[in-house]
N, C-alpha and C positions, 0 to 999 in steps of 0.2 A: 366526106363530101369535099370536093376540090373547091378552092376559093371562088372560081368563076361558075360553079354549078348554079343552075336556076331551078328553084323549087316552084311548086304550084302556089299561086298567090291566094291569100285568104283575107276575108273581111270579117270582122267581129261586130256584133251589134249588142248593145245593152238596152233592153227594152224598158221603156218607162211609160207611164200613162199619158204623158204629154209630149215627150221627146224620145228619140231613139239615138243613142250615142253610137258613132261609127268609128272604127279603127281599121287600119290596113297594115299588112306586113311588107317588109322589103322583099325583093325578088329572090333573095337567098333563104327566106323563111326563118330569119333569126331575130329580127327586131320588129316590134309593133309600134305604130305611131297613131295618135289621134287623127282622124280625118275630118269629120264634120258632125253636125247634129241635124237630124231630120225631125221637123215638127210634125206631129201626128196629123194625118189628113182626116177629112170628114168620113171617109170610108176605108176599111182595111186594104182595099185594092190600091188606094193612094200610097199607103206605106210600102206595099210590095213593089209598086212602080218606082218609088224613090230609092229603095234598096237595090232594085235591079239596075238602076242608072249608075249607082256607085260600083256595083259588081262589074258592069260592062266597062265603065271608065278605067278601072284598074286591072281588068282582065282576070278577075278572081275565079277560081274553080270551087272554092269552099266558103261557106258562110258559117261562122261560129256564133251560135246563139247562146247568150248567157242564161243559165238555168238557176233561178233563185230558190234553191232548196233551203229548208230551214237548217239551223245549226246542227240539229240531230240527224240531218240527212233525209228528212221526209219531205214529200211534195205538199205544199200548201196551195192556196188559190193562185198566187203569183206564178208558181212553178207550173201549175196546170195551164194557165194562160200562155206561158212561154212555150210549152209543148204544143199547144194548139197553133200558135203563131208560126212555130218552126215547121209544122206540117203544112200550113198554108203557104209558106215560102217555098217549101219543096215542090208543092203542086204548081205554084206560080212561076218558078224559075227552073223549069226542066233542064237537066244537064248540069246543074250546080249542086254540089253536095252540101247538105245542111246538117250540121252536127250540134248537139247540145253539150255544153260544158259548164260545170259547176262554177258559179260566179260568187260564191260566198265571200264576203268582205272585199270585193273588188272596188266598190264605191268608197268604202272606208280607206282603202289603200290609195285610191286616186285622190281623195280629199286631202289626205295627209301629204301627198307629194305636191299638190297644188299649194297647200298652206305653207309648206317649206319653201316654195318659190314666191311667197308673198301674195298669193291670190286668195280672195275671199269667196266663199261658196255662194252667198246670196247674189253677188254680182255676176258670178261666172258659172251659173247652173249648166248652161249648154256645154261649156268647156269641161265641167266635171263629168257630164255624161259621156263625152268623147274620150276623156282620160280613163274613165272606168272601162270603156270598151277596149282601150289599149292595154290596160292591166289584164283584162280577161284574155285578150288575144296573146299577150306575152306568156301568160300561164299556160295556155293551150300549146303554144310553140315549144315552150320549155318541157312540156309533157310528151312531146313527140311530134306534134303538129302535122303539117302536110307531108305528103309523100311525093317523091319525084314523079 
């Protein structure tokens, strides 16, 4: 890829019961950055609309949804919920590719990085959610990520 090549933009989301961490990648598709935190709405459609707003703002063509499989690789209740939400996003955001990507240990990695920077988890829960989404997105990019 040439230095000025532009890749498809991607957004990653780290689904939580109260908040959704959001990260975006640069236009070259090489670096992920925390973007924002979406506080869960009263209805699932509220969350889809909030995610759609970010996707539109950054011009993303892909949403990477964290899949919280267990350490042995099996789907538990959280993974089943993530799969269902990914399907709902795909239906609600026609034309945007929705992919699931293993998010094992992303929150742990994000928490360690924030702690190294002097941040405390209790005070910065939203920041942790967005940082976890950035770890997820960076892992997806490193694994091959978007295609031109």
